C-alpha positions in Angstrom: -92.8 25.1 -36.1 -91.1 27.7 -38.0 -88.0 26.0 -39.7 -85.8 29.0 -38.9 -86.7 28.9 -35.2 -86.0 25.1 -35.2 -82.5 25.6 -36.6 -81.7 28.3 -34.0 -82.8 26.0 -31.2 -80.6 23.2 -32.5 -77.5 25.5 -32.8 -78.0 26.8 -29.2 -78.4 23.3 -27.9 -75.1 22.1 -29.6 -73.2 25.1 -28.3 -74.5 24.5 -24.7 -73.6 20.8 -24.7 -70.3 21.3 -26.4 -69.2 24.1 -24.0 -70.0 22.0 -21.0 -68.1 19.0 -22.4 -65.1 21.2 -23.2 -65.1 22.7 -19.7 -65.2 19.2 -18.1 -62.3 17.9 -20.2 -60.3 21.0 -19.6 -60.9 20.7 -15.9 -59.6 17.1 -15.9 -56.5 17.9 -17.9 -55.5 21.0 -15.8 -55.7 19.2 -12.5 -52.3 18.6 -10.9 -52.3 16.7 -7.6 -50.4 18.3 -4.7 -47.3 16.2 -3.8 -46.5 15.4 -0.2 -42.9 16.4 0.2 -42.4 13.3 2.2 -43.3 11.2 -0.8 -40.5 12.8 -2.9 -38.1 10.3 -4.5 -35.3 9.4 -2.1 -32.6 9.8 -4.7 -33.8 13.4 -5.5 -33.7 14.3 -1.8 -30.2 13.0 -1.5 -28.7 14.6 -4.6 -30.5 18.0 -4.3 -30.3 20.3 -1.4 -33.1 22.9 -0.8 -32.1 26.3 -2.2 -34.8 28.5 -0.5 -34.1 30.0 3.0 -35.1 27.8 5.8 -37.9 29.2 7.9 -37.1 30.0 11.6 -38.5 27.8 14.2 -40.8 29.3 16.9 -37.9 29.7 19.3 -36.0 31.9 16.8 -33.4 29.3 15.7 -33.0 28.3 12.2 -34.2 24.7 11.7 -31.3 22.9 10.2 -32.8 19.5 10.4 -33.3 19.1 6.7 -29.9 20.4 5.8 -28.2 18.3 8.4 -29.9 15.2 7.1 -29.0 16.0 3.6 -25.4 16.7 4.6 -25.2 13.4 6.4 -26.5 11.6 3.4 -24.1 13.4 1.1 -21.2 12.4 3.4 -22.3 8.8 3.2 -22.4 9.0 -0.6 -18.9 10.5 -0.6 -17.7 7.6 1.6 -19.3 5.1 -0.7 -17.8 6.7 -3.8 -14.3 6.9 -2.3 -13.8 3.9 0.0 -10.7 3.5 2.1 -8.0 1.6 0.2 -8.0 -2.1 0.9 -5.3 -3.1 3.3 -2.5 -5.1 1.6 -2.2 -8.6 2.8 0.2 -11.4 1.9 -2.6 -13.8 1.1 -4.1 -11.3 -1.3 -1.0 -10.1 -3.0 1.3 -13.2 -3.4 -0.6 -14.9 -6.2 2.5 -15.1 -8.5 4.8 -16.5 -5.9 2.1 -19.0 -4.8 1.5 -20.1 -8.4 5.2 -20.9 -8.8 4.9 -23.5 -6.1 1.4 -24.7 -6.5 2.2 -27.3 -9.2 4.9 -28.9 -7.1 2.7 -28.9 -3.9 -0.2 -30.5 -5.8 2.1 -33.3 -7.1 3.4 -33.9 -3.5 0.0 -34.0 -2.0 -1.3 -36.4 -4.6 1.7 -38.7 -4.7 0.8 -41.1 -1.8 3.2 -41.7 1.1 6.4 -39.7 1.5 9.2 -41.1 -0.6 12.4 -40.0 -2.3 10.4 -38.4 -5.1 8.5 -36.3 -2.5 11.8 -34.9 -1.2 12.9 -34.1 -4.7 9.7 -32.2 -5.4 10.0 -30.2 -2.2 13.6 -29.3 -3.1 12.6 -28.2 -6.6 9.7 -26.2 -5.3 11.9 -24.2 -2.9 14.7 -23.6 -5.3 12.3 -22.5 -8.0 10.8 -20.0 -5.5 14.3 -18.6 -5.0 14.7 -19.7 -1.5 18.3 -20.4 -2.6 20.3 -23.6 -2.7 22.0 -23.1 0.7 18.8 -22.2 2.6 16.8 -25.0 0.9 19.4 -27.6 1.9 19.5 -26.4 5.5 15.7 -26.3 5.7 15.2 -29.8 4.3 18.0 -31.3 6.3 16.3 -30.1 9.5 12.8 -31.3 8.3 14.2 -34.7 7.4 15.4 -35.2 10.9 12.1 -34.1 12.4 10.1 -36.2 10.0 12.2 -39.3 10.7 11.9 -38.9 14.5 8.1 -38.5 14.1 7.7 -41.2 11.4 5.9 -38.8 9.1 4.4 -40.6 6.1 1.6 -38.2 5.1 2.7 -35.5 2.5 0.4 -32.9 4.1 2.1 -33.3 7.4 5.5 -33.0 5.7 4.6 -29.7 4.1 3.5 -28.4 7.5 6.9 -29.3 8.9 8.5 -27.4 6.1 6.3 -24.4 6.8 7.1 -24.5 10.5 10.9 -24.7 9.8 10.7 -21.6 7.5 8.7 -19.7 10.0 11.2 -20.5 12.7 14.1 -19.3 10.5 12.3 -16.1 9.4 11.1 -15.2 12.9 12.9 -14.1 15.9 14.2 -10.8 14.6 13.4 -7.3 15.9 11.5 -5.7 13.0 10.9 -2.3 14.5 12.5 0.7 12.9 14.8 2.0 15.6 14.8 5.5 16.9 17.2 7.1 19.4 18.3 10.6 18.3 17.1 14.1 17.9 16.4 13.5 15.1 16.8 9.8 14.2 18.2 9.3 10.7 17.1 6.4 8.5 19.4 5.9 5.5 18.2 4.1 2.4 20.7 2.4 0.1 20.4 0.3 -3.0 21.0 0.3 -6.7 19.0 2.4 -9.1 15.5 1.2 -10.1 14.7 -0.9 -7.0 12.3 1.7 -5.6 14.3 3.6 -3.0 12.7 6.9 -3.5 9.1 5.5 -3.6 9.9 3.5 -0.4 10.9 6.7 1.3 7.8 8.5 0.2 5.5 5.7 1.5 7.3 5.6 4.8 6.9 9.4 5.1 3.2 9.1 4.3 2.8 6.6 7.1 4.8 8.5 9.7 3.1 11.8 9.0 -0.3 10.1 9.3 0.8 8.9 12.7 1.4 12.4 13.8 5.2 12.7 13.4 7.2 15.5 11.9 9.3 14.2 9.1 12.1 15.7 6.9 13.2 14.1 3.6 16.8 14.4 2.4 17.3 14.2 -1.4 20.8 12.7 -1.1 20.7 11.2 -4.6 22.2 14.3 -6.3 23.4 12.4 -9.3 20.0 11.6 -10.7 17.9 14.8 -11.1 14.6 12.8 -11.3 15.2 11.4 -7.9 15.0 14.8 -6.2 11.9 15.8 -8.2 10.2 12.5 -7.3 11.1 12.9 -3.6 9.8 16.5 -3.7 6.4 15.3 -5.0 6.2 12.6 -2.2 7.1 15.2 0.4 4.3 17.5 -0.8 1.8 14.6 -0.9 2.7 13.4 2.6 3.0 16.8 4.2 6.7 16.3 5.1 9.6 18.8 4.7 12.3 18.3 2.2 16.0 19.4 1.8 17.6 19.1 -1.6 20.9 20.4 -3.1 22.3 21.2 -6.5 22.4 18.5 -9.1 25.8 16.7 -8.9 26.5 18.2 -5.5 27.8 16.4 -2.4 25.2 14.0 -1.0 26.7 14.2 2.5 26.1 17.9 2.7 22.5 17.6 1.7 21.9 15.0 4.4 23.7 17.1 7.0 21.6 20.1 6.1 18.5 18.0 6.4 19.5 16.8 9.8 20.2 20.3 11.0 16.9 21.5 9.6 15.0 18.7 11.3 16.7 19.5 14.7 15.9 23.2 14.4 12.2 22.5 13.6 11.6 19.7 16.0 11.3 16.9 13.5 11.7 13.4 14.9 13.0 11.5 11.8 15.1 12.3 8.7 14.5 9.9 5.8 17.7 10.1 3.7 17.9 9.0 0.1 21.4 8.0 -1.3 22.8 7.6 -4.8 22.4 4.2 -6.4 24.8 4.6 -9.2 28.2 3.8 -7.7 30.8 2.4 -10.2 33.0 0.3 -8.1 32.9 -1.4 -4.7 35.6 1.0 -3.4 33.4 4.0 -4.3 30.4 2.4 -2.7 32.2 1.9 0.6 33.7 5.3 0.6 30.5 7.1 -0.3 28.3 5.3 2.2 30.9 5.6 5.0 31.1 9.4 4.4 27.3 9.8 4.3 26.9 8.1 7.6 29.8 9.9 9.3 28.6 13.3 8.2 25.0 12.5 9.1 26.1 12.0 12.7 28.3 15.1 13.0 25.4 17.3 14.1 22.4 16.6 16.2 21.3 13.4 14.4 21.9 9.8 15.0 21.8 7.1 12.3 19.6 4.4 13.8 18.6 2.6 10.6 20.5 1.8 7.4 18.0 0.0 5.2 18.9 -1.8 1.9 16.1 -1.7 -0.7 15.9 -4.7 -3.0 13.6 -5.4 -5.9 12.1 -8.8 -5.3 11.6 -9.5 -9.0 15.4 -9.7 -9.4 15.6 -12.9 -7.4 19.2 -14.0 -6.8 20.6 -10.8 -8.3 19.0 -9.1 -5.3 20.9 -11.4 -3.0 24.2 -10.5 -4.7 23.4 -6.8 -4.2 22.7 -7.5 -0.6 26.1 -9.1 -0.1 27.9 -6.1 -1.7 26.0 -3.5 0.4 26.5 -5.6 3.6 30.2 -5.3 3.1 30.0 -1.5 2.4 27.5 -0.5 5.1 26.4 -1.5 8.5 23.0 -2.6 7.4 20.2 -2.9 9.9 17.5 -4.3 7.7 16.1 -4.9 4.2 13.1 -3.4 2.4 11.8 -5.8 -0.2 9.8 -4.1 -2.9 7.5 -5.4 -5.6 7.0 -8.7 -3.8 3.4 -8.8 -5.2 4.8 -8.9 -8.8 7.4 -11.6 -8.2 7.3 -15.4 -8.6 10.5 -15.5 -6.5 9.2 -14.6 -3.1 11.6 -17.1 -1.5 14.3 -14.4 -1.8 13.1 -13.3 1.7 14.4 -16.6 3.1 17.6 -16.4 1.2 18.5 -12.9 2.4 17.8 -13.6 6.0 19.4 -17.0 6.0 22.7 -16.1 4.3 23.2 -12.6 5.6 21.4 -12.7 8.9 19.7 -9.4 8.2 16.0 -9.1 8.8 13.5 -8.1 6.1 11.7 -5.4 7.9 9.3 -4.1 5.3 7.8 -5.5 2.1 6.1 -3.7 -0.8 2.8 -5.4 -1.9 1.5 -2.8 -4.4 1.8 0.7 -5.8 -0.3 2.6 -3.3 1.2 4.6 -0.3 -0.4 2.1 2.1 1.0 -1.0 0.4 4.4 -1.0 2.2 3.8 -3.1 5.3 5.8 -4.7 8.1 7.0 -8.2 7.2 5.2 -11.0 9.0 6.9 -14.4 8.8 3.8 -16.4 9.6 1.5 -14.6 7.1 4.2 -14.8 4.4 4.8 -18.5 4.7 1.1 -19.4 4.9 0.4 -17.3 1.8 3.3 -18.9 -0.1 2.1 -22.4 0.6 -1.7 -22.0 0.3 
């Protein structure tokens, strides 16, 4: 065969085979399988909504099934990302107060039968927790009598008797916040720094959430920051607020708030008062005037609540005594109880002054101000 013809045939054969192979490989590389929309990754379907128009259904309505499903999933994700705040509980928030007593309670429970040392340990535990000397003596005297009559020898039973006696002493009070005017006026008193303004803001948040119309009165005109802070709480809660000039007459501010509440159908006025009063005489005169002026118009003062910082311990009890002499107190709000190892101040206040602790603060959040519960408090303190 002619060599030139042989070369031509070989070249043609190579080109034919090579072209076929290239076409085969290209066909495999370009192939993209069609994805079933139902097989799309779940996360993508949750995070991305379709952007193209939704085709009408045969009956002419727009089919919103996909959008509705995605909206529902999005709502679930939002709920998971921003859960409801955990409800404050005595058991969960009294760890410091409980720690202050745990060492004594452990020694009592591991010390065998009840003896003189057991009683000494109990006394030390209660005083360390700021139950107070007077209240501790009265509690243990009552428990001694009960324990003697029942021939109690087991330390665990003795501690249960102490708990029962404390619950009995703390219970039996009406802890509701009284109403009875149009509007009702709740006055808040106490020294600076105890959390009066924050307490008012938290109560406003709760009452507005319950569907009530609330007006705040910035009666602490001597501390500019107090009015600013109360204004922020009012805006956050959705409540009204009346404030006056810095250094102005607190009574006139509260009177204006009461009149505004009456004109606008608000049920409750929450009135802040100045905490910086230099002498007991000034204290008595100022609070008496505030209360008298608040009731000149349509309002009725139904609560005068003393706010005490639980971390101050026995100093809080001294404040309570002074304010009791200056004002007709109806109850106590004990703030920062979660941050105190001196939770027994609750017992001291109610025992010595016969004034109920109506609310306690167990945290910084707006929902962390809760009604006092004697049973839950005592159980949490001794666990």
